[in-house]
Structures are given as structure tokens and as C-alpha cells.
C-alpha positions, 0 to 999 in steps of 0.5 A: 368591407373586405378591403379594410384588412388591409387599411393601416388606419382605418379613420382615414377615408381616401377616394379610389378610382376603379376602370373597370373590364380590361382597363378601359373605357369601353370594356367598363361600359360593356361590363356595366350593361351586363350588371345592369342587364344581370340585377334588373329590375332593382336598379334601372335608369330611365325606359328607354334604355332599359327597354334596351338592357332586357332587350339585350342590346349594348348598342341601342343602349348606346345610341339610346345614352347619345340620343337622350343627351346622357341622361341616364339617373346614374351616377358618373354614367355614361363617362366615366373621367366625373368619378374624378372631375366634371371638367377633363381638364382637371380629372387630368390633372388631379391623378399627375404628376409625382405629388397627383391629389388622387392615387390611381390605379389600374384593374390591369395590375390587380396585385401589383396595384395593391403593392403599389399602395403599400408602397406608396402611401404606407402611411395608409397601407400595411405592406404585411396586410396586403399580403395576406390579402392576396393570399386570402379568400377575400382577394380574387387578385390570383383568380379572376374569371375570365369568362365573360356574358355571350357578347350579341353585338357587333364589337368594331362598331360599338367601339367606333361609337364609344370613341367617338362620343365618349374621347375623354374618359380615353383621355383620363385612361392615357393619362391614367396609364402613363401615371400608374407606369411612373409610379411604376418606376418610381416604385420600389416594387421588384422592377425583376418579378414576374408580375411587376413585368406583366403589369409592365407590359399590359400598360405599355401593350396600350398605350401602343394601341390608343396611339396606333 
């Protein structure tokens, strides 16, 4: 694993929660849909959902999951919070506070997130190794591909459906952003650094969007 070089004590295991796409649950599900499309038929779910993937019908896929009461045969899909705990309130508790059981980060700030790991979890992550990793060809933190597949669906409609049926995922995401912000403020990272400022701006923008 390319991330193994970051771990100071390789025998230690930990739980990592990765919020996909742009960092919110809806974009995570969109990304997963296109991922399923790219690898089909090597990884499938139910026949009805597979048909929507083949037809490139994201809204149909979303509605079919709801119709099937979210029985997808894929672990933790479609609910992001279940990767933390089956109960949403427990999931939020596990990632929150001064000493959370799960140290959660956001993929919106890849480089800052890795530096936070070295700052807050120095017993597991070595700061010099993190620096070398971020500057190496193994890291995509500085060269993220911003292109995406053509999304042939009504985003406004799809997102409104998602927010109605996936509200617990949005609750976890909101809590994770608050937690990331608090950890950043309490860290030893340089608050005047451009990456720090950009990460904080992204977090504040997303929190304001969800509040609105």
C-alpha cells in the first residue's frame, strides 16, 4: 500500500474514513455510480441497479435503491455514516470532541489532512515521511484530476432526492466538517500557510451552504 510509508509503526492498525468526491455525501454517491459503471460487470449489485448503471441513469439508480429499501448487496452503500457506526448518533459521537475514537478528515483538504495526521497522531505518522510522500509521484494531493465524466442528469432533482432520503449522511458530514475545523484550529499547523487558509475557506463555505 502506498500509504504504508507514512506510518511510523506499521503494526498499528487504524480506521480511516474517506469522504469521497468533493467531500459531501451526494458527490460521493455520484462518484460511486460512475465507478460502478467503469468496472461493470466485474463488480455488480442487484440486477435492477445494474440495469440503471448500464443505462447511465443515475436518478433511476437512486430511485431504484429507495424502492428496494437500500438493499444493494454492497457493504456500507449507500449510507456513508454506516462505515462509522450503524447508529447515526453514535457515529457522530465517535468522530467528535477533543479526543474522538475516530480521527476523521475530509478529502477536500488532502495535503492539510495528511499534515494533521503527523501533527495529531505523531505516534503513528512521521512528519518527514508525510513531506516526502506529498512531494513524490505516489501522491495525488498536488495533481488532482479535476475532470469528471459527463453527468447526464438533473443535479437539482437528484440532490433534492438525496437530501430527503440520506439526511443522516448529511448529519455526519456536517459534524465531520465542524470536527475538522476544530482540530485545525487546535493544531500546530501554520495558520498563515496558504494550504491551511484554503482548507479553512472550503470548510467554512461548505458549512455555510448546509446551514443555508
